[in-house]
C-alpha positions as CSV (number, residue, x, y, z in Angstrom):
1,M,9.2,25.8,18.2
2,N,12.0,27.4,16.3
3,G,13.0,26.5,12.7
4,N,16.1,24.4,13.8
5,S,13.9,22.2,16.0
6,K,11.4,21.7,13.2
7,K,14.2,20.6,10.8
8,T,15.3,17.9,13.3
9,V,11.8,16.3,13.3
10,K,12.0,13.0,11.2
11,G,9.3,10.4,10.8
12,I,6.5,9.0,8.7
13,K,3.9,11.6,8.0
14,I,0.3,10.4,8.6
15,R,-0.9,12.4,5.5
16,T,1.7,10.7,3.3
17,M,0.8,7.3,4.8
18,N,-2.9,7.9,4.2
19,I,-2.3,9.0,0.6
20,C,-0.1,6.0,-0.1
21,M,-2.6,3.6,1.5
22,I,-5.6,5.1,-0.4
23,L,-3.7,4.9,-3.7
24,I,-2.7,1.3,-3.1
25,S,-6.2,0.4,-2.0
26,F,-7.7,2.1,-5.0
27,I,-5.4,0.3,-7.4
28,L,-6.0,-3.0,-5.7
29,Y,-9.8,-2.5,-5.7
30,I,-9.8,-1.6,-9.4
31,M,-7.8,-4.7,-10.2
32,L,-10.1,-6.8,-8.0
33,I,-13.2,-5.3,-9.8
34,L,-11.6,-6.1,-13.2
35,A,-10.8,-9.6,-12.0
36,T,-14.4,-10.0,-10.8
37,I,-15.7,-8.7,-14.2
38,N,-13.4,-11.2,-16.0
39,A,-14.5,-14.0,-13.8
40,S,-18.1,-13.2,-14.5
41,Y,-17.4,-13.0,-18.2
42,R,-15.7,-16.4,-18.1
43,Y,-18.5,-17.9,-16.2
44,N,-21.0,-16.5,-18.7
45,L,-18.9,-18.1,-21.5
46,M,-19.1,-21.4,-19.8
47,T,-22.8,-21.0,-19.2
48,S,-23.3,-19.8,-22.8
49,A,-21.4,-22.8,-24.2
50,M,-23.5,-25.2,-22.2
51,E,-26.7,-23.4,-23.3
52,D,-25.6,-23.5,-26.9
53,Y,-24.8,-27.2,-26.6
54,I,-28.3,-27.9,-25.1
55,A,-29.9,-25.8,-27.8
56,C,-27.9,-27.6,-30.5
57,E,-29.0,-31.0,-29.2
58,K,-32.6,-29.8,-29.1
59,N,-32.5,-28.3,-32.6
60,A,-30.7,-31.4,-34.0
61,D,-33.5,-33.5,-32.6
62,L,-35.9,-31.2,-34.3
63,V,-34.1,-31.6,-37.7
64,K,-34.1,-35.4,-37.1
65,E,-37.8,-35.4,-36.0
66,G,-38.8,-33.3,-39.0
67,S,-37.0,-35.5,-41.4
68,D,-38.3,-38.7,-39.9
69,Y,-41.8,-37.2,-39.8
70,L,-41.6,-36.4,-43.6
71,T,-40.4,-40.0,-44.2
72,E,-43.2,-41.4,-42.2
73,Q,-45.9,-39.4,-44.0
74,V,-44.6,-40.2,-47.5
75,R,-44.3,-43.9,-46.6
76,L,-47.9,-43.9,-45.3
77,Y,-49.1,-42.3,-48.4
78,T,-47.3,-44.8,-50.7
79,V,-48.8,-47.6,-48.7
80,T,-52.4,-46.3,-48.0
81,M,-52.6,-43.8,-50.9
82,D,-54.6,-41.7,-48.5
83,K,-54.2,-38.0,-49.5
84,K,-54.3,-36.8,-45.9
85,Y,-50.7,-38.0,-45.5
86,V,-49.7,-35.7,-48.3
87,E,-51.4,-32.8,-46.5
88,E,-49.6,-33.7,-43.3
89,Y,-46.4,-33.9,-45.2
90,F,-46.7,-30.4,-46.6
91,R,-48.1,-29.0,-43.4
92,E,-44.8,-30.0,-41.8
93,V,-42.9,-28.5,-44.8
94,Y,-44.7,-25.2,-45.0
95,T,-46.4,-24.6,-41.6
96,V,-44.7,-26.5,-38.8
97,K,-41.2,-26.2,-40.4
98,R,-39.3,-27.9,-37.6
99,R,-36.2,-28.3,-39.7
100,D,-36.2,-24.6,-40.9
101,S,-36.9,-23.3,-37.4
102,A,-34.1,-25.4,-35.9
103,L,-31.7,-24.1,-38.5
104,E,-32.6,-20.5,-38.0
105,E,-32.3,-20.8,-34.3
106,M,-28.9,-22.5,-34.6
107,K,-27.6,-19.7,-36.9
108,A,-28.0,-17.4,-33.9
109,L,-25.8,-19.7,-31.7
110,H,-22.0,-19.5,-31.4
111,L,-21.3,-22.6,-33.5
112,G,-18.0,-23.6,-34.9
113,E,-17.5,-23.5,-38.6
114,K,-17.2,-27.2,-39.0
115,A,-20.2,-28.0,-36.9
116,G,-22.3,-25.6,-39.0
117,E,-21.1,-27.4,-42.1
118,Y,-22.3,-30.7,-40.8
119,L,-25.7,-29.2,-39.9
120,Q,-26.1,-27.5,-43.3
121,S,-25.1,-30.8,-45.0
122,A,-27.8,-32.6,-43.1
123,L,-30.4,-30.1,-44.1
124,D,-29.2,-30.1,-47.8
125,N,-29.4,-33.9,-47.9
126,S,-32.8,-33.8,-46.3
127,N,-34.0,-31.4,-48.9
128,K,-32.6,-33.6,-51.7
129,L,-34.4,-36.5,-50.1
130,M,-37.6,-34.4,-50.2
131,E,-37.3,-34.2,-53.9
132,E,-37.4,-38.0,-54.2
133,E,-40.2,-38.2,-51.7
134,I,-42.3,-35.7,-53.7
135,Y,-41.5,-37.7,-56.9
136,A,-42.8,-40.8,-55.2
137,M,-46.0,-38.9,-54.3
138,K,-46.3,-37.9,-57.9
139,L,-46.0,-41.5,-59.1
140,I,-48.7,-42.6,-56.6
141,S,-51.0,-39.7,-57.6
142,V,-50.5,-40.5,-61.4
143,A,-51.0,-44.2,-60.8
144,Q,-54.2,-43.4,-58.9
145,E,-55.2,-40.9,-61.6
146,S,-55.9,-38.5,-58.8
147,D,-57.2,-35.0,-59.4
148,M,-53.9,-33.0,-59.4
149,S,-55.7,-29.8,-58.6
150,L,-56.1,-31.1,-55.1
151,F,-52.3,-31.4,-54.7
152,P,-49.8,-28.7,-53.8
153,D,-48.1,-27.0,-56.7
154,V,-44.8,-28.5,-55.8
155,V,-46.3,-31.9,-56.6
156,K,-48.3,-30.8,-59.6
157,N,-45.2,-29.2,-61.1
158,V,-43.1,-32.4,-60.9
159,E,-42.5,-33.9,-64.4
160,I,-42.7,-37.7,-64.6
161,K,-39.5,-39.1,-66.2
162,E,-39.8,-40.6,-69.7
163,E,-38.9,-44.1,-68.5
164,D,-41.6,-43.9,-65.9
165,K,-44.5,-42.7,-68.1
166,N,-45.0,-46.2,-69.7
167,L,-45.0,-48.0,-66.4
168,S,-48.2,-49.9,-65.4
169,Y,-50.2,-49.1,-62.4
170,D,-48.5,-51.8,-60.3
171,E,-45.1,-50.9,-61.5
172,M,-45.6,-47.2,-60.7
173,I,-46.8,-48.1,-57.2
174,E,-43.9,-50.5,-56.7
175,K,-41.4,-48.0,-57.9
176,A,-42.8,-45.3,-55.6
177,R,-42.7,-47.6,-52.6
178,N,-39.1,-48.7,-53.5
179,M,-38.1,-45.0,-53.6
180,V,-39.1,-44.5,-49.9
181,F,-38.5,-48.0,-48.6
182,G,-35.5,-49.2,-50.6
183,Q,-31.9,-49.5,-49.5
184,E,-30.8,-46.4,-51.4
185,Y,-33.4,-44.4,-49.5
186,Q,-32.2,-45.8,-46.2
187,N,-28.6,-45.0,-47.2
188,K,-29.5,-41.4,-47.9
189,K,-31.4,-41.3,-44.5
190,S,-28.2,-42.7,-42.9
191,V,-26.2,-39.9,-44.4
192,I,-28.5,-37.3,-42.9
193,M,-28.3,-39.0,-39.5
194,N,-24.5,-39.3,-39.8
195,D,-24.3,-35.5,-40.5
196,I,-26.5,-34.8,-37.5
197,S,-24.3,-37.1,-35.4
198,F,-21.1,-35.4,-36.7
199,F,-22.7,-32.1,-35.9
200,L,-23.5,-33.1,-32.3
201,N,-20.0,-34.7,-31.8
202,K,-18.3,-31.6,-33.2
203,N,-20.5,-29.4,-31.1
204,I,-19.6,-31.5,-28.0
205,D,-15.9,-31.1,-28.8
206,D,-16.3,-27.3,-29.3
207,T,-18.3,-27.0,-26.1
208,I,-15.6,-29.0,-24.1
209,E,-12.9,-26.9,-25.7
210,K,-14.7,-23.6,-24.8
211,Q,-15.4,-24.9,-21.3
212,E,-11.8,-26.0,-20.7
213,D,-10.6,-22.6,-21.9
214,S,-13.1,-20.8,-19.7
215,V,-12.2,-23.0,-16.7
216,Q,-8.5,-22.3,-17.2
217,N,-9.1,-18.6,-17.5
218,L,-11.5,-18.7,-14.6
219,K,-8.9,-20.5,-12.4
220,Q,-6.3,-17.8,-13.3
221,T,-8.8,-15.1,-12.5
222,M,-9.8,-16.7,-9.2
223,T,-6.1,-17.0,-8.3
224,R,-5.6,-13.4,-9.2
225,Q,-8.5,-12.5,-7.0
226,Q,-7.1,-14.5,-4.1
227,V,-3.7,-12.8,-4.5
228,L,-5.4,-9.3,-4.6
229,I,-7.5,-10.1,-1.5
230,S,-4.5,-11.4,0.3
231,I,-2.6,-8.2,-0.6
232,L,-5.6,-6.1,0.6
233,F,-5.6,-8.1,3.9
234,V,-1.9,-7.6,4.4
235,E,-2.3,-3.9,3.6
236,N,-5.1,-3.6,6.2
237,I,-2.9,-5.4,8.8
238,L,0.0,-3.1,7.9
239,M,-2.4,-0.1,8.2
240,F,-3.6,-1.2,11.6
241,F,0.0,-1.8,12.7
242,L,1.0,1.6,11.6
243,I,-2.0,3.2,13.3
244,I,-1.1,1.5,16.5
245,V,2.6,2.3,16.2
246,L,2.3,5.9,14.9
247,I,-0.9,7.1,16.5
248,I,-2.5,4.9,19.3
249,K,0.8,4.0,21.1
250,P,2.1,7.6,21.1
251,L,-1.3,8.9,22.3
252,K,-1.2,6.4,25.2
253,I,2.3,7.5,26.1
254,Y,1.4,11.2,25.8
255,I,-1.6,10.7,28.1
256,E,0.6,9.0,30.7
257,N,3.2,11.8,30.3
258,I,0.6,14.5,30.8
259,E,-1.0,12.7,33.8
260,D,2.5,12.4,35.3
261,K,3.2,16.1,34.3
262,E,6.3,15.1,32.3
263,R,7.7,16.1,29.0
264,L,6.3,14.1,26.1
265,D,8.4,11.3,24.6
266,I,9.4,12.0,21.0
267,S,7.7,9.1,19.3
268,G,5.1,8.2,16.6
269,S,4.6,9.8,13.3
270,Y,6.1,13.1,12.1
271,E,3.0,15.0,13.2
272,F,3.1,13.5,16.7
273,K,6.9,14.2,17.0
274,Y,6.3,17.7,15.9
275,L,3.5,18.1,18.4
276,A,5.7,16.6,21.2
277,L,8.5,19.0,20.5
278,T,6.1,21.9,20.5
279,Y,4.5,20.7,23.7
280,N,7.9,20.2,25.3
281,N,9.0,23.7,24.4
282,I,5.9,25.1,25.9
283,Y,6.2,22.8,28.9
284,E,9.8,23.8,29.5
285,L,8.8,27.5,29.1
286,N,5.9,27.1,31.5
287,A,8.1,25.1,33.9
288,A,10.7,27.9,33.9
289,N,8.1,30.5,34.4
290,E,6.5,28.5,37.2
291,A,9.8,27.9,38.8
292,M,10.6,31.6,38.6
293,L,7.1,32.5,40.0
294,N,7.5,29.9,42.7
295,Y,10.9,31.2,43.6
296,R,9.6,34.7,43.7
297,A,6.7,33.6,45.8
298,E,8.8,31.7,48.3
299,H,12.0,33.9,48.4
300,D,12.7,37.3,49.7
301,P,13.6,39.6,46.8
302,L,16.2,41.4,48.7
303,T,18.2,38.7,50.5
304,G,17.3,35.7,48.3
305,I,16.4,33.4,51.2
306,I,12.9,32.1,51.8
307,N,10.3,34.6,52.9
308,R,7.6,34.6,55.5
309,G,5.1,32.8,53.4
310,A,7.5,29.9,52.6
311,F,8.4,29.8,56.3
312,E,4.8,29.4,57.3
313,N,4.4,26.6,54.7
314,L,7.5,25.0,56.1
315,R,6.0,25.2,59.6
316,Q,2.9,23.4,58.5
317,L,4.9,20.7,56.7
318,L,7.2,20.1,59.7
319,K,4.1,19.7,62.0
320,L,3.5,16.4,60.2
321,K,7.0,15.1,60.6
322,Q,7.9,13.5,64.0
323,I,11.6,14.6,64.0
324,P,13.5,16.7,66.5
325,I,14.0,20.3,65.4
326,A,15.1,23.6,66.7
327,L,13.9,27.1,65.8
328,L,16.1,30.2,66.0
329,I,14.5,33.7,65.8
330,V,17.2,36.3,64.9
331,D,16.8,40.0,65.3
332,V,19.3,42.6,63.9
333,D,20.1,44.8,66.8
334,K,19.3,48.5,66.5
335,F,18.7,48.2,62.8
336,K,16.6,51.3,62.7
337,L,19.6,53.4,63.7
338,I,21.6,52.0,60.7
339,N,18.7,52.9,58.4
340,D,18.4,56.3,59.8
341,G,22.1,56.9,60.0
342,Y,23.4,55.3,56.8
343,G,20.4,55.2,54.7
344,H,18.2,52.4,53.4
345,E,20.6,51.3,50.7
346,V,23.2,50.6,53.4
347,G,20.5,49.0,55.5
348,D,19.6,46.7,52.6
349,L,23.2,45.7,52.2
350,V,23.4,44.9,55.9
351,L,20.3,42.7,55.7
352,K,21.8,40.9,52.7
353,K,25.0,40.3,54.5
354,V,23.2,38.9,57.6
355,A,21.2,36.6,55.4
356,K,24.2,35.3,53.6
357,I,26.2,34.7,56.8
358,L,23.3,32.9,58.4
359,E,22.8,30.7,55.4
360,E,26.5,29.8,55.1
361,S,26.9,29.2,58.9
362,F,24.3,26.4,59.1
363,R,23.8,23.1,57.4
364,T,22.3,22.7,53.9
365,S,19.5,20.7,55.5
366,D,18.6,23.7,57.7
367,Y,16.3,26.5,56.5
368,T,17.1,30.2,56.8
369,A,14.2,32.7,56.3
370,R,13.5,36.4,56.5
371,I,10.2,36.7,58.4
372,G,10.2,40.5,59.0
373,G,12.0,43.7,58.2
374,D,15.1,43.0,60.3
375,E,13.9,39.7,61.6
376,F,15.2,36.3,60.5
377,A,14.5,32.7,61.5
378,V,16.5,29.5,61.2
379,I,14.9,26.0,61.4
380,L,17.4,23.3,62.2
381,T,16.2,19.7,61.5
382,D,17.3,16.5,63.2
383,I,18.9,18.3,66.1
384,L,18.7,17.7,69.9
385,P,19.1,20.1,72.8
386,D,22.6,18.8,73.5
387,M,23.7,20.9,70.5
388,K,23.0,24.2,72.2
389,S,26.7,24.9,72.8
390,V,27.4,24.4,69.1
391,I,24.6,26.7,68.1
392,M,25.7,29.4,70.6
393,K,29.3,29.2,69.3
394,K,28.0,29.7,65.7
395,I,26.0,32.7,66.8
396,N,29.0,34.2,68.7
397,D,31.2,33.6,65.6
398,I,28.6,35.4,63.4
399,N,28.4,38.4,65.8
400,E,32.2,38.5,65.9
401,E,32.3,38.8,62.1
402,L,29.5,41.4,62.0
403,L,31.1,43.5,64.7
404,H,34.4,43.6,62.9
405,P,33.4,44.2,59.2
406,T,36.0,44.4,56.5
407,D,33.6,45.4,53.7
408,G,33.0,49.0,54.7
409,L,29.5,48.3,56.2
410,P,28.7,49.5,59.7
411,E,29.1,47.3,62.7
412,V,26.0,45.3,63.6
413,S,25.1,42.4,65.9
414,L,22.4,39.8,66.2
415,S,20.1,38.8,69.1
416,V,19.0,35.2,68.9
417,G,16.3,33.2,70.7
418,G,16.1,29.5,70.3
419,A,13.8,26.6,71.3
420,F,13.8,22.8,70.7
421,S,11.0,20.4,69.9
422,P,11.3,16.6,70.1
423,S,8.7,15.9,67.4
424,G,8.1,18.4,64.7
425,F,7.1,22.0,64.6
426,R,4.7,22.3,67.6
427,D,2.5,25.3,67.9
428,E,4.3,26.6,71.0
429,L,7.8,26.3,69.4
430,Y,7.7,29.8,67.9
431,K,6.4,31.3,71.1
432,N,9.1,29.7,73.1
433,A,11.8,30.9,70.7
434,D,10.4,34.4,70.8
435,S,10.5,34.3,74.6
436,A,14.1,33.3,74.5
437,L,14.8,36.2,72.1
438,Y,13.1,38.6,74.5
439,R,15.4,37.3,77.3
440,T,18.5,37.9,75.0
441,K,17.4,41.5,74.4
442,E,16.9,42.0,78.1
443,N,20.4,40.8,78.8
444,G,22.0,43.4,76.5
445,R,21.5,41.9,73.0
446,C,24.3,40.5,70.9
447,G,23.9,37.0,72.0
448,C,21.9,33.8,72.1
449,S,19.4,32.4,74.6
450,F,17.4,29.2,74.6
451,Y,14.0,28.6,76.1
452,E,14.4,26.6,79.3
453,G,10.7,26.5,80.3
454,E,8.6,28.9,82.3
455,D,10.9,31.2,84.5
């Protein structure tokens, strides 16, 4: 295909389409992955917020349980004065440490500042209350005149207030019990419980706020994912459509064109249009070459009319057609004398002249052929024997023209033998026409005879 043809090719290039689709898909997939990561992150935030809330409730209960346990042990000690309750009290403080463990665990959580303040306040108030509880223990141990070496240092180191040193046994016991059972003590316990309640309520509010924020962001992310997936779906549909329009449909058309031995339709992508133009150029070149070869194979190179091979093919074809035909076998009289006397070049000119006159004298539906050196044949289709006189007149006119040349060529005449067939080119038709030609030659040449049956 030449450069001008190439420039006229317009269309979508498959390579360009593929690059665009790959880039779009890549960008969409990256955005989808980022949206998925964000959705996972938001989900983890929701889960983490709920886990933090559960952990806070659990640890708040531990603080409450630890505080209540200390209260219970100190009260039991003031009532029973059994030292084992002191031991249980300090085992909770120094070994079990439910309150301290809960506080340490909650420090690792994502607590709001206000919630942390409430929790710290509860713990501080609980520690202050411990000081009063330990003082109550000291009063009981002093009243009992217990061996202080058996008590923890934190109890031993407590100094009895001056106003309490002069109290009687019963008064000390009574004061110690009032310190852990009295209304003031209950009020301080209520403050601790209120701090824990405030902490839990604030934690609930913070958790709800985090969840609502995460849910809102998660909804936006899910919407973004749906949009991206929809775009990917549309892109895939578009890609399939382009593949059908630019590739599959043209291929189907090309297959049909090739099966029908036709030129390819210029359709599809740039590459297919370019291919079609290239194929069509080659197709046209081959068709021209084939036509030229067929023409050369079927036509006489000297006269330009069909040759003996094409004549034989025509005979076989007309055998299959049940139509009336006539065959004329034409011989140039004394052609050898012309060749010998005037030379082969003149002889060739005479043959060309005869071929031209024969072809022009009969119908376009008739076939004129050169079947030998100076021998011609004419096949007339759709003709009946009642046309003999017309044919004979044509032959006489041809001979008249050949015998009176105006082109400088020598005089020449034709001997013609003809035969008719009512239904196609029968095997005996050529033989009958040849017999008629023989009779013409016997009768002096320069004429036309028809086969009339066996003489």
